[in-house]
Backbone as CSV, one residue per row, in Angstrom:
resi,resn,N_x,N_y,N_z,CA_x,CA_y,CA_z,C_x,C_y,C_z
1,UNK,9.944,4.176,-11.129,8.812,5.007,-10.785,7.642,4.121,-10.384
2,UNK,6.876,4.585,-9.456,5.691,3.862,-8.998,4.647,3.851,-10.114
3,UNK,3.765,2.883,-10.071,2.780,2.702,-11.132,1.370,2.882,-10.592
4,UNK,0.543,3.571,-11.378,-0.869,3.698,-11.015,-1.570,2.380,-11.302
5,UNK,-2.457,1.986,-10.402,-3.246,0.778,-10.582,-4.706,1.102,-10.322
6,UNK,-5.577,0.470,-11.050,-7.008,0.635,-10.848,-7.408,-0.108,-9.572
7,UNK,-7.998,0.617,-8.637,-8.408,0.012,-7.367,-9.487,-1.037,-7.609
8,UNK,-10.466,-0.713,-8.440,-11.552,-1.647,-8.713,-11.069,-2.937,-9.349
9,UNK,-10.176,-2.812,-10.344,-9.652,-4.012,-10.996,-8.795,-4.833,-10.040
10,UNK,-8.016,-4.165,-9.194,-7.181,-4.889,-8.232,-8.043,-5.692,-7.268
11,UNK,-9.135,-5.104,-6.808,-10.052,-5.828,-5.915,-10.694,-6.988,-6.663
12,UNK,-11.143,-6.747,-7.891,-11.769,-7.797,-8.694,-10.800,-8.951,-8.951
13,UNK,-9.566,-8.631,-9.347,-8.570,-9.675,-9.597,-8.241,-10.445,-8.319
14,UNK,-8.222,-9.749,-7.186,-7.966,-10.425,-5.909,-9.068,-11.435,-5.599
15,UNK,-10.299,-11.066,-5.899,-11.433,-11.973,-5.653,-11.396,-13.144,-6.636
16,UNK,-11.192,-12.843,-7.913,-11.197,-13.889,-8.952,-10.082,-14.915,-8.711
17,UNK,-8.914,-14.451,-8.284,-7.770,-15.358,-8.097,-7.695,-15.904,-6.674
18,UNK,-8.739,-15.727,-5.898,-8.784,-16.222,-4.510,-7.624,-15.693,-3.668
19,UNK,-7.272,-14.445,-3.891,-6.269,-13.782,-3.068,-4.857,-13.792,-3.604
20,UNK,-4.593,-14.529,-4.680,-3.228,-14.588,-5.212,-2.813,-13.225,-5.758
21,UNK,-3.720,-12.555,-6.483,-3.398,-11.215,-6.970,-3.212,-10.258,-5.783
22,UNK,-3.924,-10.508,-4.699,-3.776,-9.687,-3.497,-2.352,-9.724,-2.954
23,UNK,-1.698,-10.878,-3.051,-0.298,-10.981,-2.616,0.600,-10.130,-3.513
24,UNK,0.355,-10.199,-4.817,1.112,-9.376,-5.761,0.865,-7.897,-5.484
25,UNK,-0.391,-7.551,-5.239,-0.758,-6.164,-4.943,-0.061,-5.697,-3.680
26,UNK,0.006,-6.557,-2.665,0.701,-6.261,-1.406,2.157,-5.895,-1.687
27,UNK,2.836,-6.718,-2.504,4.245,-6.474,-2.835,4.400,-5.159,-3.592
28,UNK,3.562,-4.948,-4.602,3.650,-3.717,-5.403,3.335,-2.483,-4.571
29,UNK,2.318,-2.566,-3.738,1.930,-1.434,-2.899,3.042,-1.077,-1.917
30,UNK,3.698,-2.091,-1.383,4.820,-1.855,-0.468,5.961,-1.165,-1.198
31,UNK,6.328,-1.689,-2.360,7.433,-1.095,-3.121,7.107,0.323,-3.578
32,UNK,5.886,0.532,-4.078,5.506,1.869,-4.556,5.465,2.882,-3.424
33,UNK,4.910,2.493,-2.280,4.848,3.438,-1.160,6.245,3.732,-0.620
34,UNK,7.155,2.761,-0.689,8.542,3.016,-0.280,9.224,3.997,-1.226
35,UNK,8.936,3.890,-2.524,9.535,4.793,-3.508,9.059,6.228,-3.325
36,UNK,7.796,6.390,-2.954,7.193,7.722,-2.926,7.250,8.409,-1.570
37,UNK,7.404,7.639,-0.500,7.350,8.202,0.841,8.751,8.445,1.400
38,UNK,8.807,9.353,2.363,10.068,9.564,3.089,10.306,8.439,4.087
39,UNK,9.244,7.770,4.502,9.328,6.671,5.454,9.556,5.388,4.669
40,UNK,10.593,4.651,5.003,10.923,3.411,4.302,10.706,2.224,5.228
41,UNK,10.152,1.152,4.665,9.986,-0.102,5.399,10.606,-1.208,4.555
42,UNK,10.436,-2.439,4.990,10.961,-3.574,4.239,10.383,-3.560,2.827
43,UNK,11.166,-4.045,1.861,10.686,-4.141,0.490,9.513,-5.095,0.393
44,UNK,8.870,-5.110,-0.761,7.655,-5.881,-0.938,7.808,-7.373,-0.689
45,UNK,8.808,-7.994,-1.322,8.997,-9.441,-1.159,9.399,-9.763,0.270
46,UNK,10.269,-8.954,0.836,10.690,-9.174,2.223,9.501,-9.035,3.179
47,UNK,8.652,-8.040,2.948,7.474,-7.853,3.791,6.523,-9.044,3.662
48,UNK,6.362,-9.549,2.450,5.500,-10.716,2.246,6.061,-11.943,2.965
49,UNK,7.371,-12.150,2.843,7.994,-13.292,3.532,7.882,-13.146,5.050
50,UNK,8.087,-11.931,5.561,7.940,-11.709,7.003,6.505,-11.970,7.459
51,UNK,5.544,-11.600,6.632,4.142,-11.854,6.954,3.875,-13.357,7.023
52,UNK,4.417,-14.099,6.067,4.217,-15.550,6.042,4.903,-16.219,7.225
53,UNK,6.169,-15.851,7.479,6.946,-16.471,8.554,6.335,-16.185,9.925
54,UNK,5.797,-14.990,10.117,5.210,-14.633,11.423,3.722,-14.972,11.496
55,UNK,3.246,-15.728,10.502,1.842,-16.146,10.458,0.877,-14.959,10.491
56,UNK,1.238,-13.907,9.790,0.368,-12.750,9.627,0.584,-11.619,10.616
57,UNK,1.391,-11.838,11.626,1.597,-10.793,12.638,2.299,-9.573,12.037
58,UNK,3.289,-9.818,11.174,4.012,-8.698,10.573,3.067,-7.806,9.770
59,UNK,2.025,-8.400,9.198,1.117,-7.607,8.374,0.418,-6.517,9.186
60,UNK,0.187,-6.743,10.461,-0.420,-5.693,11.282,0.525,-4.497,11.405
61,UNK,1.812,-4.777,11.579,2.816,-3.711,11.580,2.831,-3.028,10.212
62,UNK,2.735,-3.839,9.156,2.738,-3.309,7.801,1.564,-2.360,7.589
63,UNK,0.367,-2.751,8.043,-0.806,-1.877,7.929,-0.556,-0.545,8.631
64,UNK,-0.021,-0.615,9.833,0.233,0.604,10.599,1.241,1.503,9.864
65,UNK,2.333,0.913,9.391,3.357,1.720,8.710,2.860,2.254,7.372
66,UNK,2.015,1.502,6.690,1.418,2.007,5.464,0.599,3.256,5.767
67,UNK,-0.156,3.195,6.848,-0.915,4.363,7.275,-0.018,5.540,7.632
68,UNK,1.114,5.263,8.267,2.060,6.335,8.610,2.644,6.981,7.351
69,UNK,2.911,6.171,6.317,3.410,6.729,5.058,2.364,7.667,4.453
70,UNK,1.105,7.260,4.526,0.027,8.094,3.992,-0.127,9.355,4.827
71,UNK,0.012,9.223,6.147,-0.031,10.405,7.028,1.008,11.425,6.609
72,UNK,2.217,10.953,6.310,3.299,11.851,5.920,2.966,12.570,4.613
73,UNK,2.151,11.936,3.782,1.792,12.529,2.491,0.671,13.560,2.617
74,UNK,-0.416,13.178,3.279,-1.574,14.070,3.270,-1.990,14.585,4.648
75,UNK,-1.111,14.496,5.614,-1.337,15.035,6.955,-2.627,14.534,7.604
76,UNK,-2.984,13.302,7.321,-4.136,12.697,7.989,-3.603,11.792,9.097
77,UNK,-4.467,11.311,9.932,-4.029,10.370,10.964,-4.569,8.998,10.603
78,UNK,-3.904,8.356,9.657,-4.440,7.104,9.145,-3.673,5.871,9.581
79,UNK,-2.606,6.008,10.357,-1.863,4.840,10.813,-2.727,3.881,11.607
80,UNK,-3.451,4.402,12.559,-4.315,3.575,13.406,-5.510,3.071,12.612
81,UNK,-6.019,3.881,11.689,-7.160,3.467,10.870,-6.798,2.224,10.058
82,UNK,-5.631,2.251,9.422,-5.193,1.105,8.625,-4.969,-0.119,9.516
83,UNK,-4.409,0.087,10.683,-4.205,-1.022,11.611,-5.543,-1.622,12.024
84,UNK,-6.507,-0.787,12.358,-7.827,-1.290,12.764,-8.527,-2.029,11.621
85,UNK,-8.400,-1.517,10.413,-8.985,-2.217,9.270,-8.361,-3.608,9.134
86,UNK,-7.048,-3.678,9.301,-6.374,-4.971,9.238,-6.794,-5.906,10.356
87,UNK,-6.920,-5.381,11.552,-7.315,-6.204,12.698,-8.719,-6.766,12.547
88,UNK,-9.610,-6.005,11.922,-10.992,-6.454,11.762,-11.232,-7.184,10.441
89,UNK,-10.151,-7.566,9.747,-10.289,-8.350,8.530,-10.720,-7.557,7.314
90,UNK,-10.557,-6.249,7.362,-10.930,-5.386,6.246,-9.700,-4.813,5.559
91,UNK,-8.659,-5.627,5.462,-7.402,-5.182,4.869,-7.541,-4.734,3.434
92,UNK,-8.478,-5.313,2.706,-8.673,-4.934,1.311,-9.077,-3.461,1.197
93,UNK,-9.788,-2.958,2.191,-10.157,-1.538,2.207,-8.910,-0.691,2.440
94,UNK,-8.042,-1.165,3.312,-6.779,-0.471,3.553,-5.946,-0.434,2.280
95,UNK,-5.873,-1.572,1.581,-5.145,-1.626,0.308,-5.716,-0.599,-0.659
96,UNK,-7.057,-0.555,-0.767,-7.709,0.355,-1.711,-7.426,1.812,-1.359
97,UNK,-7.518,2.141,-0.068,-7.224,3.517,0.359,-5.783,3.884,0.044
98,UNK,-4.871,2.968,0.333,-3.459,3.235,0.087,-3.182,3.347,-1.417
99,UNK,-3.791,2.483,-2.221,-3.576,2.553,-3.665,-4.096,3.862,-4.225
100,UNK,-5.196,4.333,-3.716,-5.738,5.616,-4.142,-4.739,6.741,-3.854
101,UNK,-4.129,6.689,-2.681,-3.126,7.694,-2.321,-1.890,7.565,-3.203
102,UNK,-1.439,6.345,-3.451,-0.283,6.133,-4.335,-0.589,6.671,-5.728
103,UNK,-1.797,6.460,-6.214,-2.174,6.986,-7.529,-2.096,8.512,-7.565
104,UNK,-2.538,9.174,-6.486,-2.415,10.637,-6.416,-0.953,11.054,-6.393
105,UNK,-0.121,10.325,-5.633,1.319,10.617,-5.574,1.927,10.539,-6.968
106,UNK,1.601,9.478,-7.688,2.159,9.284,-9.027,1.749,10.436,-9.936
107,UNK,0.490,10.833,-9.869,0.023,11.967,-10.679,0.802,13.237,-10.341
108,UNK,1.021,13.477,-9.051,1.756,14.683,-8.639,3.206,14.626,-9.091
109,UNK,3.829,13.468,-8.984,5.230,13.321,-9.421,5.345,13.553,-10.927
110,UNK,4.382,13.031,-11.688,4.395,13.242,-13.144,4.200,14.717,-13.469
111,UNK,3.307,15.391,-12.748,3.081,16.818,-12.975,4.331,17.632,-12.646
112,UNK,5.015,17.262,-11.553,6.248,17.954,-11.191,7.320,17.757,-12.246
113,UNK,7.454,16.512,-12.739,8.455,16.232,-13.773,8.136,16.987,-15.053
114,UNK,6.850,17.088,-15.376,6.443,17.803,-16.573,6.712,19.297,-16.450
115,UNK,6.486,19.835,-15.234,6.719,21.269,-14.992,8.212,21.597,-15.072
116,UNK,9.058,20.655,-14.645,10.511,20.891,-14.681,11.057,20.813,-16.096
117,UNK,10.380,20.078,-16.953,10.890,19.882,-18.332,10.615,21.053,-19.225
């Protein structure tokens, strides 16, 4: 099951660790969004390795697909928004927006499981 994470703490830890926690957050966010969405992309570690090997180019695709996963959830048009945030160096905002959506997904999944029990 996907895990809820505090957006504020994730941003703070990313700053304190000079981006190392951000890499972990990237992997977790990828895995959690894959678990919750109908749209599947590369797993977290694979996406991170592809980002490193392509010198960051894959991450732009990742931003776009993350936005598409969110679009599928809340019927917004956020694929391009996430891509633009990534292109302008504001990826942390994209991470925060996506984590907020994942947190809502987790809450809804827990409520559904509770209702079925």
